[in-house]
C-alpha positions as CSV (number, residue, x, y, z in Angstrom):
1,M,-50.1,12.6,-1.4
2,V,-48.0,10.8,-4.1
3,A,-44.6,10.1,-2.4
4,P,-44.2,11.7,1.0
5,L,-40.8,12.6,2.4
6,Q,-39.5,12.0,5.9
7,R,-36.3,13.1,7.6
8,G,-33.6,10.5,7.8
9,F,-32.1,8.9,10.9
10,D,-29.3,10.0,13.2
11,L,-26.1,8.1,12.8
12,P,-23.0,9.7,14.4
13,A,-19.7,8.9,12.6
14,E,-18.4,7.1,15.7
15,K,-21.3,4.7,15.7
16,I,-20.9,3.6,12.1
17,I,-19.9,-0.1,11.9
18,P,-18.5,-1.1,8.5
19,G,-20.9,-3.2,6.5
20,V,-22.7,-3.5,3.2
21,Y,-25.6,-1.0,3.5
22,P,-25.0,2.5,2.1
23,V,-25.5,5.4,4.4
24,M,-27.1,8.0,2.2
25,M,-26.1,11.5,3.0
26,S,-27.1,14.8,1.4
27,N,-24.3,14.6,-1.2
28,G,-24.3,10.9,-1.8
29,I,-23.1,7.7,-0.1
30,G,-21.1,8.8,3.0
31,A,-20.3,5.3,4.4
32,Y,-21.4,1.7,4.6
33,H,-23.0,0.5,7.8
34,N,-23.9,-3.0,9.1
35,E,-27.5,-2.1,9.5
36,Y,-30.2,-0.6,7.3
37,K,-33.4,1.4,8.0
38,V,-35.2,1.2,4.7
39,K,-35.6,-1.6,2.1
40,G,-34.9,-0.6,-1.4
41,P,-35.6,0.6,-3.9
42,G,-35.7,4.1,-2.5
43,V,-35.5,7.8,-3.4
44,V,-33.4,10.2,-1.2
45,T,-32.7,13.9,-1.4
46,G,-30.5,16.3,0.5
47,R,-32.3,18.0,3.4
48,S,-29.5,20.1,4.9
49,G,-26.3,21.5,3.3
50,T,-26.6,20.0,-0.3
51,I,-30.2,20.6,-1.2
52,G,-32.2,18.7,-3.8
53,N,-29.4,16.3,-4.8
54,L,-31.6,13.3,-5.8
55,Q,-30.4,9.8,-5.4
56,Y,-32.0,6.5,-6.4
57,V,-31.1,3.5,-4.3
58,E,-31.7,-0.1,-5.5
59,S,-30.6,-1.9,-2.3
60,A,-31.5,-1.5,1.4
61,F,-30.0,1.6,2.9
62,W,-29.8,4.0,5.9
63,P,-31.0,7.5,5.1
64,H,-28.9,9.9,7.2
65,N,-30.5,12.7,9.1
66,T,-29.1,15.2,6.5
67,T,-31.6,13.7,4.0
68,L,-35.2,13.3,3.2
69,W,-36.4,9.9,1.9
70,V,-39.7,8.7,0.3
71,T,-41.6,6.7,2.8
72,K,-44.2,5.3,0.6
73,F,-44.8,5.0,-3.2
74,Y,-48.6,4.2,-3.1
75,G,-48.2,1.7,-5.9
76,N,-46.3,4.1,-8.2
77,H,-43.1,3.0,-9.9
78,P,-40.2,4.1,-7.6
79,K,-38.0,5.2,-10.5
80,F,-40.8,7.2,-12.0
81,I,-41.1,9.0,-8.6
82,Y,-37.4,9.7,-8.7
83,Y,-37.8,11.4,-12.1
84,L,-40.9,13.2,-10.9
85,Y,-39.0,14.8,-8.1
86,E,-36.2,15.6,-10.6
87,K,-38.7,17.4,-12.8
88,I,-40.1,19.3,-9.7
89,D,-36.5,20.6,-9.0
90,L,-36.3,20.5,-5.2
91,K,-33.5,23.1,-5.1
92,R,-36.1,25.8,-5.5
93,Y,-37.6,24.9,-2.1
94,K,-34.5,25.6,-0.1
95,A,-34.7,28.0,2.8
96,G,-32.3,29.6,5.4
97,S,-29.6,32.1,4.9
98,G,-26.9,30.1,6.8
99,V,-26.9,26.4,6.1
100,P,-29.7,25.9,3.5
101,T,-32.4,23.4,4.4
102,L,-35.3,21.7,2.5
103,N,-38.7,21.9,4.2
104,R,-40.7,18.8,3.2
105,N,-44.0,20.5,4.0
106,D,-43.4,23.0,1.2
107,V,-42.7,20.1,-1.2
108,H,-45.8,18.2,0.0
109,D,-48.0,21.2,-0.9
110,T,-46.9,21.1,-4.5
111,M,-49.6,20.0,-7.0
112,V,-48.4,17.5,-9.6
113,F,-49.9,15.7,-12.6
114,F,-48.7,12.2,-13.5
115,P,-50.0,9.1,-15.3
116,A,-52.1,6.8,-13.1
117,S,-51.0,3.8,-15.3
118,R,-48.1,2.0,-13.8
119,K,-47.2,0.7,-17.2
120,E,-46.8,4.2,-18.6
121,Q,-44.7,5.2,-15.6
122,E,-42.4,2.3,-16.2
123,L,-42.0,3.2,-19.9
124,I,-41.2,6.8,-19.0
125,S,-38.7,5.6,-16.4
126,A,-37.1,3.2,-18.9
127,V,-36.4,5.9,-21.5
128,L,-35.0,8.3,-18.9
129,T,-32.9,5.6,-17.3
130,Y,-31.4,4.7,-20.7
131,L,-30.4,8.3,-21.1
132,D,-29.0,8.4,-17.6
133,D,-26.9,5.3,-18.4
134,L,-25.6,7.0,-21.6
135,I,-24.8,10.2,-19.7
136,T,-22.9,8.2,-17.0
137,L,-20.9,6.4,-19.7
138,H,-19.8,9.5,-21.5
139,Q,-19.1,11.3,-18.1
140,R,-16.8,8.5,-17.2
141,K,-15.0,8.6,-20.6
142,Y,-14.7,12.3,-20.3
143,D,-13.4,12.1,-16.7
144,K,-10.8,9.5,-17.6
145,L,-9.5,11.5,-20.5
146,V,-9.2,14.7,-18.4
147,I,-7.3,12.7,-15.7
148,F,-5.1,11.1,-18.4
149,K,-4.3,14.5,-19.9
150,K,-3.4,15.9,-16.5
151,S,-1.1,13.0,-15.9
152,M,0.6,13.3,-19.3
153,L,1.1,17.1,-18.8
154,E,3.0,16.3,-15.6
155,K,5.1,13.7,-17.3
156,M,5.8,15.4,-20.7
157,F,7.1,18.7,-19.2
158,P,10.2,18.8,-16.9
159,K,9.7,19.0,-13.2
160,D,11.2,21.9,-11.2
161,G,15.0,21.6,-11.3
162,E,15.1,19.2,-14.2
163,S,15.8,19.8,-17.9
164,V,14.1,16.8,-19.4
165,P,10.6,15.4,-18.9
166,E,9.8,11.9,-17.6
167,I,8.2,10.8,-20.9
168,R,9.5,11.7,-24.4
169,F,8.7,10.6,-27.9
170,A,11.2,8.2,-29.5
171,G,14.3,9.7,-31.1
172,F,14.6,12.7,-28.7
173,T,17.4,12.7,-26.2
174,D,18.8,16.2,-26.1
175,P,18.1,18.3,-22.9
176,W,15.6,21.1,-23.2
177,E,17.1,24.6,-23.4
178,Q,16.3,27.5,-21.1
179,R,14.9,30.5,-22.8
180,K,13.1,33.7,-21.9
181,L,9.5,33.9,-23.1
182,S,10.3,37.3,-24.6
183,E,12.9,35.7,-26.8
184,V,10.5,33.4,-28.5
185,A,7.3,35.4,-28.6
186,T,5.9,38.9,-29.1
187,F,3.0,40.4,-27.2
188,G,-0.1,42.6,-27.6
189,G,-3.2,43.8,-25.9
190,G,-6.4,45.8,-26.6
191,H,-9.1,47.9,-25.1
192,T,-12.9,48.4,-25.0
193,P,-14.4,50.6,-27.8
194,P,-16.6,53.3,-26.3
195,M,-19.9,51.6,-25.4
196,A,-21.9,54.8,-25.7
197,D,-21.5,54.7,-29.4
198,P,-23.7,51.9,-30.8
199,D,-21.9,52.0,-34.1
200,N,-19.1,50.2,-32.4
201,Y,-21.2,47.2,-31.6
202,E,-24.5,46.9,-33.5
203,D,-24.4,44.2,-36.2
204,G,-20.7,43.7,-35.5
205,Y,-18.9,40.5,-36.7
206,V,-15.3,41.1,-35.5
207,L,-14.5,38.7,-32.6
208,W,-13.6,40.7,-29.4
209,V,-12.2,38.6,-26.5
210,T,-13.0,39.4,-22.9
211,S,-12.2,37.5,-19.8
212,Q,-15.6,35.7,-19.8
213,D,-14.8,34.2,-23.2
214,V,-11.6,32.3,-22.1
215,K,-13.3,29.2,-20.7
216,S,-11.7,26.5,-22.8
217,N,-8.3,25.8,-24.3
218,Y,-9.5,26.9,-27.8
219,L,-11.5,30.0,-28.8
220,D,-13.5,30.4,-32.0
221,R,-16.4,32.6,-30.8
222,T,-16.9,35.5,-28.4
223,T,-19.8,36.8,-26.3
224,T,-19.6,40.2,-28.0
225,Q,-18.7,41.1,-31.6
226,I,-17.7,44.6,-32.6
227,T,-18.0,46.4,-35.9
228,E,-15.1,47.5,-38.2
229,K,-15.5,50.9,-36.7
230,G,-15.1,49.5,-33.2
231,A,-12.1,47.5,-34.2
232,K,-10.5,50.3,-36.1
233,E,-8.0,51.2,-33.3
234,L,-7.5,47.6,-32.2
235,T,-5.1,44.9,-33.5
236,L,-6.7,41.9,-35.2
237,Y,-4.6,39.0,-33.9
238,P,-4.2,36.0,-36.2
239,A,-5.4,32.5,-35.5
240,G,-2.8,30.6,-33.5
241,S,-2.1,33.5,-31.2
242,L,-2.5,32.8,-27.4
243,V,-4.7,34.9,-25.2
244,M,-4.2,35.1,-21.4
245,V,-6.6,36.7,-18.9
246,T,-4.5,39.0,-16.8
247,R,-7.2,40.9,-14.9
248,S,-10.3,39.2,-13.6
249,G,-11.9,37.7,-10.5
250,I,-11.3,34.2,-12.0
251,L,-7.6,34.7,-11.2
252,R,-8.4,33.8,-7.7
253,H,-8.6,30.2,-8.9
254,T,-6.9,29.7,-12.3
255,L,-4.9,31.5,-15.0
256,P,-7.0,31.1,-18.2
257,V,-5.1,30.7,-21.5
258,A,-6.5,29.8,-24.9
259,E,-5.5,29.5,-28.5
260,L,-7.4,31.7,-31.0
261,R,-8.9,29.6,-33.7
262,K,-10.1,32.7,-35.6
263,P,-8.6,36.2,-36.0
264,S,-9.8,38.3,-33.0
265,T,-9.4,41.5,-31.1
266,V,-9.1,41.7,-27.3
267,N,-10.1,44.0,-24.5
268,Q,-7.8,45.5,-21.8
269,D,-8.1,42.5,-19.5
270,I,-6.4,40.2,-22.1
271,R,-2.8,39.9,-23.1
272,V,-1.9,38.3,-26.4
273,I,1.2,36.0,-26.9
274,L,2.3,35.5,-30.5
275,P,4.8,32.6,-30.8
276,Q,7.7,33.4,-33.1
277,G,10.2,31.4,-35.1
278,E,11.3,28.2,-33.3
279,C,8.4,28.4,-30.8
280,C,5.4,26.2,-31.5
281,G,2.1,27.8,-30.4
282,E,0.4,24.5,-29.5
283,W,3.3,23.4,-27.3
284,L,3.4,26.8,-25.6
285,L,-0.3,26.6,-24.9
286,Q,0.2,23.2,-23.2
287,F,3.1,24.6,-21.2
288,F,0.9,27.3,-19.8
289,I,-1.8,24.8,-19.0
290,S,0.7,22.4,-17.3
291,H,2.2,25.2,-15.2
292,N,-1.1,27.0,-14.4
293,K,-1.0,26.9,-10.6
294,E,2.8,27.7,-10.4
295,L,2.5,30.7,-12.7
296,L,-0.5,32.1,-10.8
297,L,1.3,31.7,-7.5
298,E,4.5,33.3,-8.8
299,F,3.0,36.2,-10.9
300,G,-0.3,36.9,-9.2
301,K,-0.6,40.4,-7.7
302,T,-1.7,40.7,-4.1
303,G,-3.5,43.6,-2.4
304,T,-5.3,44.8,-5.6
305,T,-9.0,45.5,-5.8
306,V,-9.4,43.1,-8.8
307,E,-7.2,40.1,-9.1
308,S,-4.5,40.4,-11.7
309,V,-1.1,39.0,-12.8
310,D,2.1,40.8,-13.5
311,F,2.4,40.3,-17.2
312,G,5.6,42.2,-17.4
313,K,7.3,39.6,-15.3
314,I,5.6,36.8,-17.3
315,K,7.2,38.1,-20.5
316,D,10.6,37.8,-18.9
317,M,10.0,34.3,-17.3
318,L,12.4,31.5,-18.0
319,L,11.1,28.2,-19.5
320,Y,12.7,25.0,-20.7
321,M,12.1,24.3,-24.4
322,P,12.8,21.3,-26.6
323,S,13.6,21.5,-30.3
324,T,10.9,22.8,-32.6
325,V,10.3,19.3,-34.0
326,E,9.8,17.9,-30.5
327,Q,7.5,20.8,-29.6
328,Q,5.4,20.1,-32.6
329,Q,5.0,16.4,-31.7
330,I,4.1,17.3,-28.1
331,G,1.7,20.0,-29.3
332,D,0.0,17.7,-31.8
333,F,-0.4,15.0,-29.2
334,F,-2.2,17.2,-26.8
335,A,-4.2,18.9,-29.5
336,K,-5.6,15.5,-30.5
337,L,-6.3,14.7,-26.9
338,D,-8.1,18.0,-26.4
339,S,-10.2,17.2,-29.5
340,L,-11.2,13.9,-28.0
341,I,-12.1,15.5,-24.7
342,T,-14.2,18.1,-26.5
343,L,-16.0,15.4,-28.5
344,H,-17.0,13.6,-25.3
345,Q,-17.9,16.9,-23.6
346,R,-20.2,17.8,-26.5
347,K,-21.8,14.4,-26.5
348,L,-22.4,14.7,-22.8
349,E,-23.9,18.1,-23.1
350,L,-26.2,16.9,-26.0
351,L,-27.4,14.0,-23.9
352,Q,-28.0,16.2,-20.9
353,N,-30.0,18.6,-23.1
354,I,-32.1,15.8,-24.6
355,K,-32.9,14.5,-21.1
356,K,-33.9,18.0,-19.9
357,S,-36.1,18.3,-23.0
358,L,-37.7,15.0,-22.3
359,L,-38.3,15.8,-18.7
360,D,-40.1,19.0,-19.8
361,K,-42.2,17.1,-22.4
362,M,-43.0,13.9,-20.6
363,F,-44.2,15.5,-17.4
364,V,-46.9,18.1,-17.1
């Protein structure tokens, strides 16, 4: 046995006395107690509820009864054992249809191969730890930017009942004017070409937007492309148009809206908003993002089999708008912020993929 697991110790919430020792629960540190049960370093994983969530603990700690902890390392490098268990993927051992649990005996029966050399274990751990540190760094940068954007959206669009936002660019003092969306934009839609005809899809290159494609604020690719034949009876909407998901299960949680970066067609679950004249598309996109929850609450349809929004009412909604010049400045500001967020997100995903690849190649 390389690194046996044992159930943690009971510690009711009312018996926790504030202290310096982390109480490790299935989803992370749950509290700090004045006593510890295990000297660090240690490896802990969720046993009940959150399964397979691995945690490496440098200091002395109290493993809660919702966790399993490594009782002995048998001379192996503790951090290497942490990565060994990460490679094994403990989530696959979960059992139970109600609250999932992790049976340590199933894990103990797993055959593993690993280097007997402590030095090699330390070198493998050092490489993966360096990657984890980089991932944590970029995750923090990404999280800070997302929080900053959320805060600026709240401050750069007027609150309910007000006609000016809390923060404005220098030189703008005029109140925002109330307009109907239908006065500053036109609208469109689409449908699904017959799927029984392969000529509508095979070797297609025309972007065709469905609800599953609208996962970010900007859209330059789609899951499915259609042929010119498939697109013959559809409108090809220009880059800069906004697409909104109006029928999908995702509307239980959010109202997805994105800007097209390339000309695209859409299916029947998507409505297209084409800003006109004095309306800046990048500003309008950020308006929809900043008012996401309110719009979903106001225009979401209830009692339908599939979640949807009343787009007819959205077209006639009232919104406060600044001058075109101020719209452009606001739109540019958030577009640059979105680019920065995307940059960190891509770096984060790249590092995570590199780590996954190394786990596959550095362990048997």
